[in-house]
C-alpha distance (Angstrom), angle and dihedral (degrees) to the residues before:
residue distance angle dihedral
M1 . . .
M2 3.74 . .
Q3 3.82 89.5 .
N4 3.68 91.7 54.3
E5 3.86 92.7 48.9
S6 3.84 88.3 50.9
D7 3.85 90.9 51.0
V8 3.74 89.7 50.7
M9 3.75 94.0 50.3
M10 3.86 93.9 46.1
S11 3.93 87.6 48.1
R12 3.85 89.5 52.3
G13 3.75 93.6 44.0
A14 3.81 90.0 50.6
S15 3.73 89.7 48.3
V16 3.83 93.1 49.7
L17 3.87 90.9 47.0
M18 3.84 90.6 51.5
D19 3.66 91.1 49.2
V20 3.80 91.7 50.5
L21 3.88 92.1 47.1
I22 3.88 92.8 49.7
R23 3.84 92.5 47.5
A24 3.90 88.9 48.6
A25 3.80 91.3 48.4
L26 3.80 90.5 49.6
I27 3.81 93.5 47.5
L28 3.93 88.6 47.1
A29 3.90 90.6 50.5
L30 3.80 89.6 46.0
A31 3.76 90.6 49.9
L32 3.88 91.6 47.5
L33 3.81 91.6 50.9
C34 3.78 94.2 46.7
Y35 3.93 88.4 52.0
R36 3.74 92.7 49.7
I37 3.79 90.7 51.2
F38 3.81 93.4 43.6
A39 3.93 96.2 40.3
P40 3.84 96.1 90.7
F41 3.70 91.9 57.2
L42 3.88 95.9 40.0
T43 3.69 96.8 99.8
L44 3.84 94.9 41.9
M45 3.83 92.6 50.6
A46 3.83 92.3 44.0
W47 3.92 89.9 56.1
A48 3.83 88.9 42.2
L49 3.82 91.4 54.2
I50 3.83 91.9 45.6
L51 3.78 91.7 52.4
A52 3.71 92.2 45.4
V53 3.71 95.2 52.1
T54 3.80 89.4 46.3
L55 3.77 96.7 48.0
Y56 3.76 99.2 34.9
P57 3.93 97.7 93.4
M58 3.76 87.4 52.2
Q59 3.92 91.1 49.2
R60 3.79 91.6 49.1
S61 3.74 92.9 50.1
L62 3.72 90.1 49.5
A63 3.76 93.8 47.6
R64 3.89 91.8 53.8
R65 3.69 88.8 55.1
M66 3.82 90.3 49.5
G67 3.67 96.5 51.5
G68 3.75 98.3 -93.5
R69 3.88 96.5 -57.9
Q70 3.79 97.4 149.5
G71 3.82 94.9 177.7
L72 3.66 94.7 53.4
A73 3.80 93.8 46.5
A74 3.93 89.9 51.2
T75 3.86 90.9 49.1
L76 3.77 93.1 51.4
L77 3.97 90.1 47.9
V78 3.87 88.1 51.1
I79 3.79 93.1 50.1
A80 3.85 91.0 45.8
G81 3.76 91.4 50.6
I82 3.87 92.0 48.3
V83 3.77 90.6 49.4
L84 3.85 98.1 41.4
I85 3.72 99.6 40.0
V86 3.76 112.2 17.3
V87 3.72 98.4 45.1
P88 3.83 97.0 52.3
T89 3.84 90.8 42.1
A90 3.79 89.1 53.1
V91 3.73 90.2 52.5
L92 3.77 93.0 49.8
M93 3.80 92.4 45.9
S94 3.87 89.8 50.6
S95 3.77 87.9 53.4
F96 3.72 87.3 49.4
G97 3.65 95.0 53.3
D98 3.82 92.4 44.1
S99 3.76 89.9 53.4
V100 3.84 92.6 52.9
R101 3.74 93.1 45.4
H102 3.80 92.5 47.8
L103 3.77 90.3 50.0
I104 3.80 91.4 51.1
A105 3.78 92.4 49.8
D106 3.77 94.0 48.7
V107 3.78 89.4 50.4
Q108 3.68 92.7 49.0
N109 3.85 96.1 45.7
D110 3.85 93.4 41.1
T111 3.81 92.2 -120.6
L112 3.80 97.2 123.9
R113 3.74 113.4 106.8
L114 3.78 123.9 -172.0
P115 3.77 124.8 -163.2
P116 3.74 121.1 -114.7
P117 3.74 118.4 -92.0
R118 3.74 121.3 -108.8
E119 3.80 121.8 -115.4
G120 3.68 90.7 -117.6
V121 3.86 90.7 66.0
A122 3.83 89.1 72.5
Q123 3.80 90.9 60.3
W124 3.76 95.4 60.3
P125 3.75 110.9 119.9
L126 3.90 119.4 -99.9
V127 3.81 96.3 -15.3
G128 3.83 104.7 37.0
E129 3.79 96.6 99.2
R130 3.78 95.1 45.3
V131 3.80 92.8 46.1
F132 3.83 90.4 47.7
A133 3.80 93.7 49.8
I134 3.86 94.0 48.6
W135 3.84 92.2 43.9
S136 3.78 91.2 50.1
Q137 3.79 91.1 48.0
A138 3.72 89.9 51.1
H139 3.84 91.4 48.0
D140 3.90 91.3 48.9
D141 3.78 103.3 37.0
L142 3.77 114.7 2.6
P143 3.78 98.2 169.9
A144 3.91 91.1 55.7
L145 3.79 88.3 48.9
V146 3.82 91.2 50.6
Q147 3.86 90.6 46.6
S148 3.76 89.6 51.9
M149 3.72 94.9 50.0
Q150 3.84 96.0 34.8
P151 3.84 97.1 128.9
K152 3.83 93.1 49.0
I153 3.78 93.8 44.4
G154 3.86 91.2 48.5
N155 3.83 90.9 51.5
L156 3.83 88.7 47.2
A157 3.72 92.7 50.4
R158 3.83 93.2 47.9
A159 3.77 87.8 48.5
A160 3.78 91.6 52.1
L161 3.74 94.0 48.4
G162 3.85 90.3 45.3
M163 3.91 88.5 52.8
V164 3.89 88.1 50.9
A165 3.75 90.2 52.0
G166 3.76 93.2 45.0
I167 3.86 88.8 52.3
G168 3.81 90.7 50.3
G169 3.87 89.5 49.3
A170 3.69 90.2 48.4
L171 3.82 92.8 49.6
L172 3.94 88.2 51.7
L173 3.81 88.3 49.0
F174 3.90 91.1 51.3
L175 3.74 87.9 48.0
A176 3.75 92.0 54.4
A177 3.78 92.6 42.2
I178 3.80 94.4 53.7
I179 3.75 91.1 51.0
V180 3.90 91.8 50.1
A181 3.82 87.0 43.0
G182 3.90 88.6 58.2
I183 3.82 90.3 53.1
V184 3.83 91.0 49.0
M185 3.87 91.0 49.7
A186 3.83 91.8 49.7
F187 3.86 88.2 61.5
G188 3.82 93.6 35.3
E189 3.65 98.7 131.4
A190 3.76 94.5 58.5
G191 3.73 92.1 43.8
S192 3.87 89.2 52.8
R193 3.71 93.1 54.3
G194 3.81 91.9 47.0
V195 3.82 94.2 53.9
H196 3.86 90.3 46.2
A197 3.82 88.4 52.9
I198 3.78 92.9 50.0
F199 3.92 90.4 50.0
V200 3.88 88.1 48.1
R201 3.78 89.8 51.4
V202 3.83 93.0 47.1
I203 3.81 105.9 41.0
G204 3.92 103.3 11.8
P205 3.85 131.4 -102.8
A206 3.83 93.5 -81.0
R207 3.83 96.4 78.2
A208 3.74 103.2 9.1
S209 3.83 94.2 105.2
E210 3.73 91.3 46.4
F211 3.85 94.3 52.5
V212 3.85 92.4 44.3
A213 3.76 90.4 54.0
L214 3.88 91.2 46.6
S215 3.85 92.7 50.4
T216 3.72 93.7 46.3
A217 3.91 93.7 47.1
T218 3.88 91.6 45.6
I219 3.88 91.6 51.3
R220 3.82 90.6 49.6
A221 3.78 92.2 45.2
V222 3.69 94.5 51.5
A223 3.90 91.5 42.7
Q224 3.78 93.4 49.4
G225 3.79 101.2 32.4
V226 3.73 104.3 41.0
I227 3.86 111.5 14.6
G228 3.76 94.7 28.7
V229 3.79 96.5 46.2
A230 3.84 91.6 46.6
F231 3.77 92.5 48.0
I232 3.76 95.2 46.1
Q233 3.80 92.7 47.4
A234 3.79 93.5 47.7
I235 3.83 90.5 52.3
I236 3.92 91.4 47.3
V237 3.86 93.6 45.0
G238 3.83 88.1 46.8
V239 3.78 94.2 50.4
C240 3.83 90.8 46.5
L241 3.79 91.3 51.5
L242 3.87 92.4 47.7
I243 3.90 88.4 52.0
A244 3.75 93.2 46.5
G245 3.85 90.0 49.6
V246 3.71 95.6 -120.1
P247 3.86 111.2 162.2
W248 3.74 122.2 -120.2
A249 3.89 91.9 25.0
G250 3.76 93.1 156.2
V251 3.83 92.4 50.4
L252 3.94 90.9 47.8
S253 3.95 90.3 48.9
V254 3.79 91.1 52.0
I255 3.95 87.2 51.4
V256 3.78 88.6 48.7
L257 3.79 89.2 52.4
V258 3.78 94.8 50.9
L259 3.83 92.2 45.1
G260 3.79 91.6 48.8
I261 3.86 91.6 51.2
A262 3.87 87.3 49.2
Q263 3.77 90.2 49.3
V264 3.75 94.3 -114.8
P265 3.85 118.1 142.7
A266 3.85 114.1 -101.3
V267 3.84 90.5 -138.6
I268 3.78 85.5 85.7
V269 3.81 84.5 75.7
T270 3.84 103.9 29.9
L271 3.83 95.5 50.4
P272 3.87 95.3 59.0
A273 3.74 86.9 44.5
I274 3.78 90.2 54.9
A275 3.74 89.6 48.5
W276 3.80 91.5 52.4
L277 3.83 88.9 50.9
W278 3.79 92.7 57.5
M279 3.82 99.0 38.3
R280 3.86 92.3 51.4
G281 3.75 92.6 53.1
E282 3.86 92.7 -158.0
H283 3.91 91.2 129.9
G284 3.72 129.7 64.7
T285 3.79 119.1 -111.2
G286 3.79 93.4 -100.8
A287 3.84 93.8 47.7
A288 3.84 90.4 45.6
I289 3.77 90.4 51.9
A290 3.78 93.0 48.3
Y291 3.83 92.2 49.3
T292 3.73 90.6 46.8
V293 3.85 92.4 54.8
L294 3.78 91.4 45.3
L295 3.79 92.1 52.3
L296 3.78 94.9 42.9
V297 3.86 90.4 51.4
A298 3.82 91.8 46.9
G299 3.77 92.0 48.2
M300 3.85 94.7 53.0
A301 3.82 98.6 36.7
D302 3.70 90.4 103.5
N303 3.76 90.7 64.5
V304 3.64 88.6 67.7
L305 3.72 104.5 34.6
K306 3.87 97.8 43.6
P307 3.91 98.2 62.3
L308 3.73 90.9 45.0
M309 3.85 97.6 47.0
L310 3.78 107.2 28.0
G311 3.81 102.2 66.7
R312 3.74 102.1 22.2
G313 3.69 115.8 131.7
V314 3.84 93.9 -1.5
D315 3.96 116.5 122.7
A316 3.76 89.5 -147.8
P317 3.87 128.4 79.9
M318 3.80 115.5 -91.6
P319 3.84 93.3 -122.0
V320 3.87 88.5 60.1
I321 3.88 89.1 52.9
L322 3.83 93.2 46.0
I323 3.77 93.3 47.4
G324 3.84 92.6 47.9
A325 3.89 89.9 48.3
L326 3.82 94.3 48.7
G327 3.86 92.6 44.1
G328 3.73 92.2 47.7
M329 3.69 91.1 49.8
A330 3.76 91.5 51.1
T331 3.80 89.0 49.2
A332 3.80 104.6 40.8
G333 3.79 109.0 5.7
I334 3.84 125.6 -112.1
L335 3.86 94.7 -29.2
G336 3.82 86.6 52.7
M337 3.82 89.8 63.0
F338 3.93 88.9 70.4
V339 3.77 94.1 44.3
G340 3.66 95.0 45.2
A341 3.70 95.6 47.8
T342 3.86 94.8 45.7
L343 3.78 93.4 47.4
L344 3.82 93.0 46.9
A345 3.75 91.1 48.8
L346 3.79 92.2 49.0
G347 3.80 90.8 46.7
Y348 3.88 89.0 49.4
Q349 3.72 92.0 52.0
I350 3.77 94.3 44.5
F351 3.87 90.3 49.7
M352 3.93 93.5 44.4
G353 3.82 86.9 48.7
W354 3.77 92.0 52.5
V355 3.91 92.4 49.5
A356 3.81 90.9 46.9
N357 3.81 91.7 52.2
N358 3.89 91.4 47.2
A359 3.83 89.8 47.6
Q360 3.96 91.4 52.5
A361 3.77 91.1 45.0
G362 3.87 89.2 52.2
S363 3.73 93.0 48.0
G364 3.71 92.8 49.5
Q365 3.83 91.3 57.4
P366 4.04 117.1 98.2
G367 3.65 110.1 -95.3
A368 3.72 96.8 13.9
R369 3.73 91.6 134.8
């Protein structure tokens, strides 16, 4: 009798286990199918959510002033973003493309002329003699140098044109993302409740609100303090270069953007541009001084904006956010900056909470003085 009951229990357990495995397999298959369907829009939606989280406080403030009209406030923000960001970026990218096209045309038509190198170039350590030789050859007989370096120059030209095309694609992606972000912001209250419910389900109601606030603040800090500052500074520097008549303004603004994201000072670009202004002597003293001041202020603007915007509202030290952003960028590109900073901030909070709980438990024990 006992043997029969044991066999029945084992049969029921095997049946229950089989049901669980089948359900888990069906859920996994459904999740994989959903991911494959959603994968083409994953980057777009990630950027849209980042923009929505970043701009949502501004949208709420604007909606309150407009009598609670959430949709109209989101629409105005989208239009303002397109005008203030997309239009100047398109102008700089047009300048970038024109510079590359003119360079290729000058090389093909043999109209490009380079100044002779200075004698001091040959004294540079390690690479001075080689740079001096190539520069001298380019000054004396540029077509022969181009012919000798044809494969490398062709690859470089294709890479430059590919970068221009990639930037254009990124601009279109940003345009679509900011439109989607406007739609998300228009239904921000429902989205906020949904995110809070997800955190409650994953980590429990005790710390759900804390982690939601930390994640939101971290995304805003990275968007404003890293991407935002670098983007704004690149536009400002690019516009100043265009006003001053510095060639390759679009190329230099892209370099400033990359340097800003990598946390490298933009003065690396603005100081040579200032030196070029004074050496060319095409501007009067007053104009040269004015352009110098503009470029210096634009090149050092991140020193003022970054401390104000990077760690604001985040319950985690600014170095933690910065390390997470840089590590995420090294791992997964620009989008990884947000993921890395958010994950590192959440991990920091979890670890410090665990340390605090252990310290409180230790202080509550007898004789723990």
